[in-house]
N, C-alpha and C positions, 0 to 999 in steps of 0.2 A: 664496137665490139672487136676484140682482138681474137685472131685465129691462130691456131698453133700447128699449122701444117696438116698434112694428110695422114690419116690413121687407117690401118687395115681394120677389118671387122673385129678381130679378136682384141686389138688394142682399144677400139671404140667401145666395146662392151665391157672392158675390164675383166675379161674372162680367163685370166691366166691361172686361176686356181679356184678350188672350191672352198666354201666357208667351212666345210667339214674339217678342213685342215687349219682353220683360223686359230690363232692363239688367243685364248680368253684371258682377260685380266683377272688378278687374284684377290680382289677385295672380298673379305669375309662377309657372308650374307646370312641373315637370319632365315631359318627355314620356316617362313610364315607363308603357308599356301592359302590362297583364297578358296573358300568353299564354293562348289558349284552344284547345280541340281542334276548333274550327269555322272556322278560317281568319280569325278576326276580327283577328288581329295582322298577317297577311301580305297582307290586302286581297282575298282570294278570296271572301269573304262579301259578297254584293251586297244591301244593305238596301233594302226598300221605304220604310221609315221610319227616319230617323236623328235622334237627339236628343242634346243635351248637358244633363246634369242636375248641378247644382252645389249642394253643401251649404255654407252660409255663415252667419255671424252676421247678425242683423237686429234693428232696433228697430221695434216695431209698436204703433200706438195702439189699445189694446183698451178703455181706460176714460179718462174725463177726467183730465187731469194728465199725469204723466210717461209716456213710452213704455215699453213692456215689452220687455226684452231676451229674445230667443229665437234659436233656430236655424231655418233655413228651407231648403227646396229651391227653386231656380229652374230653369226648363227653357226651352230654345229648340229650335225645329225646324231641323235642318240640311238635311234632305231629306224630302220628303213633304208631306202636308196640314198646313197651319198650324193647322187646327182639331183636330189630334191632341193639343193641349195647351191647357188652360184654367187660367189663374191665379186665385188667390183673394186679391187684395190686401186689406190690412187685417185679415188673419187669420194664425194660426200654422200653417195647414194648407198642405201642399205642393200644387202644381198637380195637377189631374186629368189623367191620361193616357188617351188613347183608342186602342185597337188593334183590329185585325180578325183573326179566326182565319185562319191560313195566311200571315199577313204575316211577312216577314223584318224583324226589328227590330235596330238597333244603337243602343246607349246608351253614351255616354261619361260616366262619373261623375267629377266633379271634387271633391276634398275640400279645401275652404277653411276647415275647422274647425281647432282647435288640438289635436285628438286624433284617433286613427285612426277610420276608419269604412268601412262598405261598405253597399250598398243590397240589401235582401232583397226578392225578388219573391214576396209571400205568396200562395200558392195556385196559382202557375203550375207547369206541368210542363215543366221546362227541364233542360239538362245540369247536373251537379253544380257545375261551375266557373262556371256562370251564375246559380246560385241566390242568391248573396250571403250566404254564411255567414262567421263571424268569421275563419276561416283565410285568407280572401281580403281582409281589410281592408287599406286603404291608408293610409299615413302622411299627415299634413298636407302639402299642396302636391303630392300625387300624384294619379294618375288610374287608373281601371280601365275597360276596355272590355268591354261585354256585347254578344254577338251571338247571337241565337237566333230560331227560328221560333215564332210563337204557336200552340201546339197545343191551346189550351184552348177549352172551350165558351163561348158568350156568357154573361157574368155580371159580377158586381161583385167585383173583386179589389182588392188594395192593395199598397203598397210602404212600407217603413220601414227605418230604420237598424238595423244590427247591428254590434257591436264588443265584443271581449272586455273586460269590465269597465265598459262604458259604454252598453249597449243600453237599459236602462230610462231612464237620464238623457237620452239623445239623442232617444228617442221622445217623452218627456214634454215636452221643450222645443221640439218642433215638427217633427221629421224623420219625417214620415209623409204619405201622400197616397193618393188613390183611383186605381185602374187599371180602366177599364171596357172589356171585350172584347165585340165584336159578331160575329154570324155570320149566314149566310143563313137558317137555321131561325128565329131570333129575328126577323129582319127581315120575315118573312112573317106574323107574328102581329099581331093588332090590339091592340097594347100602347100605353099612353100614351107620347108622344114629345115631344121639344123641351121647351117650358116646363112640360110635365106630367110630366116625368121628373126627379125631384128626389133628389139625394144628401143623406143626413143622417149626418154623422160625429160619433159621440158620444165625448166624453172628459171626464174630471174633473180639475180642477186646484185648487190652493190658492194664495190670494193672500198674499204676504208684505208687506213694507214698500215704500212708494213705487211701487205698481203692479207689483211684480216677482213672478214666479211662484216659489213655494217648493216645493222638493223635499227633498233631503237636504243636510246641511251639506257645503260644498266642491264642489257640483255646479252645472252649468249655465253659460250663457255669461258670467255676471258673476263667476264664481268663479275664483280663482287655479288654474292648472293645474300648479303646482309639486307634485312627488310628495310624498305624506304617508305617514307610517308606516302600513303596513297597507292602503294604497289599492289594492294589486294592480297597480300600473302596470308592474311588471316581470315579473309571473308570468303564465303561460299555463295554469294549472291549472284555471281556471274562469272563468265570465263576470264574476264579481266578483273575479277575480284569484287564485282558488284558495284563498281564505280562508273560503269558505262564507258563512254569515250574519254572521259576525264581520268580513267583509272590507269594503272600501270606505273611506269617509272618516268613519266613525262617531265616532271619537275618544271612545269610551266613552259616547256618547249613547244612553240606553236607548230613547228614542223612535225613533231611527234603526234600532236593532237590531230593534225590533218591525216597522218598515216593511219591512226586508229579509226578515224571517221571514214576515210575513203578506201583504205587498203594500201598495201605496200607494193610499189612498182620499182623493181631494180633496173639498173642501166646496163647490166651484162647478162646475156642469155647463157644458161648452163644446159648442156645436153648430157644426160646420163651422169650427172654429178660432177661435171667438169665444165670449164669455159667452152663455149661452142667451138666446134672444130669441123674439119672436112672429113669425109668418109669415102674410102675407096671400095667400090662394089664392082660386080661383074654385070655384063649385059644378060640379065636373067630376071625372072619374076621373083619378087620379094613380098613377104608379109611384114608390114611395118606396124608395130603396136605402139601407139602414141598415147602417152599419159600427160595430162596437164597437172603437174604437181606444184605449180606456183601458188603462192599465198593468195593472190588476188587477180592476177593478169588473165584475161581472156585472149586466146589466139584465134586469128582468122587465117587458117592454114590454106595455102595455095602454092602451086608450082609457079615459079617465076615466068616460065614460058607459056603459061595459061593452059597447059594440058589439064584435062579434068582429073579429079581425085576419085578413085574407085573405092567406095566404102564397103567392107564386108562384115564389120562387126561394130557394136557400140558397147556401152558399159557392161551390159548383161549377156554378152556373147554374140554369136553369129546372127546376121539378118536372114530373112527368108531367101532373098536373092540380093546380089550386089546392086548398089545404087551409085549413080555418077553425079558428082557435084562440082560446080566451078570453084568452090571453096568450102571449107568446113569450119564451123564455129566450135571451138573447144574451150569450155569454161573450167575454172578450177575444180579438180576432182574427176572430171570426165575422161573417158578413154575412147579412142576410135582406132579401128584397124583398117589399113589400106592394102589393097592389092596394087603393087607398083611394078609394072612390067617395063624393064629397061632393054628388052631385046632389040628394039629399033634404034637404040642410041649408039653412036659411034664410040669406039675406044678413044679415050682422051677427052671426051666431052664432059661438061659440067652441068649439073642440074641444081637448082637452088630451091629449097623449101622455104617459103616466106610466111610471115604474118603480115597480111595486108591491112591497110588503114580502115578504120571504121569509127563511128561515133558511139561512145559507150554510155553517154549520159546526156541529160538535157543541156541545151546551151545556157550560158551564164545569164543571158537576158531573161530567159524564162524562170530560172532559179531565183534571180534577184527580184522578180516581180512579187515574190512572196514576202513574208516578214520574218523577223527573228532569225532563226537558224540559217535560212537560205541567204539572207542578206549578209550575215556574218561569214558564211562560207564563201560568198562571192568576193568579199574583201580579202579573205585570206588567200584565195586562189589566184587573185590578180587577173581575172578575166580569162576568156577562152573557155573551151569545153573539155579540156584535158585535165587529168587528175594529177595532183602532186607536183613535185619538183624534179622528178627523174628525167634524164635525157631521153629515156624511152617511155613516155607516158602511156597510159592505157589507151589502146586504139591506134597507136603509132604504127607505121610500116617499118619492117626491118627484116633482114635475112636471118633465118634460124640455123640452117645446116646446108652445106654444099656437098653434093655427092658427085664424085668423079668416077666415070666408068673406066676401070683399069684394064679389063680384058674381057674376051668373050668365052663362053662355055656353052656346051649343049644344053638345051632346055626342052624337056619333054612334058612339061606341065600344061594341061589344058585349063583355060579359064572356066571356072564352074559357073553355070547359070542358075543353079539351085544350091543353096547353102544349108538351110536348116528348116525344120518343121517345128513350129511352136504355136501355142494358143494365142489368138488375138482376143483380148478382153473386150467385151461389148458393154456400152453404157446401160443397156436394158437389163443386163445381168447384175447390175450393182444394186445395193440396198437403197441407194439415194440417187437414182439417175437424173431426177429433175431438181434436186436440192443438194448440190455438192457442199461439202464442208468448205468454208471460205476462209482463206488466210491472207490478209492484206499486210504488206510490208509497211511498217510505220516508223516514224522517228519522233521522239519527244524527250525533252529534258536531257539532251545530249546522249541519247541511247536509241539503238535500233530495237525493233520488236516486231512480233506478229500480232496483229489485232490489238496493238497497244501494250502487249505483254512482252517483257524481256525475260531472258533466261534466269531462272532461279532453280537451283539444284532440287530435283524431285517434285517440283510444282507442276501439277497437271490440272487444267481447267476442264469443265464438263464437255466442251466441244473438242477436247483432245483425248477422249476415251473412246476406243473402238472395240468391237466384239470379235473374238477369235472366229475365224472361218468365213468372215464376211468379205465381200468385194465392195469397194467404195470409190466414189469420185471425189477428189479434192481439187479445189481451185486456188491457185496462187495469183494474187493481184499485186503488181509492182507499182509503187508510187512513182510518179513521173519525175524521177531524179537521176538514178543511176542503175546499171544492170546488177542483177544478183544471180548467184548460182545455187538453186534450191536443191538440197540433198536430203533424202530420207534414209535413215539407218535401218538395216535389217531386212530389206526387201528390194525388189525391182518393180518398176511401174512402167506403164505405157502412156504416151501422150494421146489424149482424145481430141483436143482442140486448142488452137491458139487464136486469140483475138489480138490483132496487131496494133501497132502504133507507128507514127511517122519515124520513130527512132529505130524500128526494126527493119526499115526498108533496105538498108545496106547489109543486113546480116541474115535475113530470112531464108535466102537460097542456100545457106550453109547449115541450117538445122537438119539433123538426121534424127527424125522422130519415128522411123519405121520399126525400131526394135525395142528391146528392153533397156531401160535406163535406171540409174539411181541418182543422177544429177542432171538438172536441166537449166539452161540459160533462160532467164526471164528479163527481157529488156525493159527500159523505162516505159511506163504506160501500158505494158502488155499484161494480158491475162492468159494463163495456161491451165487447162483442165487435165488432170492426171487420173488414171484408173489403176487401182492396186488391190491386191488380195492379202489379207492378214491371216497367214496360215501357220500352223505348227506350234508356235510359241506364244506364251503370254509374257507380260512384263513391261518394264519401262524402256522405250527406245527414244530416239531423238529425231527431230527434223531441224534443219538449219540452213543458213547461207554458207556455202563452202568457200566463199571469200573470207579467209580465216579471221582477218581483223574485224569484219562485220559480225561474225559469230561471236568473237570475243567481246564485242561491244553490245551484245544482247540479242543478236539475230539468230537465236537458237532456242528451241523449246523441247520439252519432253512430250511424248505421247505414250499412252498406255493401252496395251492389248489385254482385255479381260475375257475370261471364259464365260462370265455371267452376262445376262442381257443388259443392254444399256438402260439406264433409268431415263424416264421422260420428264 
């Protein structure tokens, strides 16, 4: 990984301007608004905050020489506080959006790409037609209007593109950004604020020729969008066009097939939409909001000097009290917030945030003891238990970010021993405490699936229908092959129980299961029981692996929340 010198906090955040002042491109757009069940189309919804969010191509200078072609979100405030949007110029990261709990928010999404897209609000509890799932994607030149109330606890959420056949590609080339929610409970706490509240968005990328990002053949903003045989551009059977791992624009490329099967692992770490860099901070307490926005990579976060990580929040907001971990596992889609106190560090000293080594999948001997697919995978991978051909394979150790202590300032913050009060869901309060819904990760015919079923738009099985207002226990069982990042749309859940496997031995101390989550790492051979409440909204939502290539290859399904009783 190449580093580009030391950056001050403002340069690091790319916060030299607000997206309220961003110049929007001038493509004429059809005024085709999606209908919603909340009055967004007929004007009866009165927003406190109104935004326009545009997806479009851009060229960004990430390294000396030619600009890098990417896709980007721009945002501008139509109504409300201009500080609700912060742009990150000179990066591939979308603007950070700021919202408050209880706010009515209207967002007009404008698609200036050359392929369909929609914006998914990852972690938010919103109506099904506001979630941003592929069934609501809009064509190039079209718009979609979101209108919802922010019902979520203060925390670090995010938004990203979704589109049948294109989700991994669109996220990889830049269509993602942070969404930070605040509330009164959080505001009353003595937490680091302002310049001491720092987002860290982690992604991995691979450089191709002439400063261009490399993903799969025929993808990205510089690729021809002409339909190719097998690219799934006309099929709705799955996120890769219904062709499973063989779908997309592989054209027989074995490396591309491996990427679709195993996930994409880049050889360059990006932090906040740029190649990883050093950051100059002061000897003070900081709130570090860390998002794993990689397509497939899981990070084992640790300080190089072995100091513990102090965790104050997870996906769904603050924990009850801080927890101390030797390392933290952060799988794609997950967020974690750290209290990082540098008061005891000398001016001029460096600290390095690492991803430590771990084993993310079964060893090849175990995999090859099977037949068919496992043997084929063993031959393609060439031995070892690392995935793909990246110089930074999944589970490798590498530095992420170096922090240099530039100077000292006064620090009057007291470390809080209590953070938040929230309900702890109990198994005995669930409708199915002794009979959890069971979802096993499966693979067959070159496709991922849950219980042998791969993604098909709108298809819902009888065991994927739940009743509004119920609390349920769901169990996810991972096949003994590789890790998965299980994500449920539209709600937050809590972890009830994990049944471990030998492959979780080097990662289990980094699980942060004490709070609300919307994404959970499930290691090979592991079972995880989750408890969740289906409140407020009916409709079709989704559950998936948030390793995006896995979801694109079938590891995503719809679930339906119905107001009526379940049939027996």
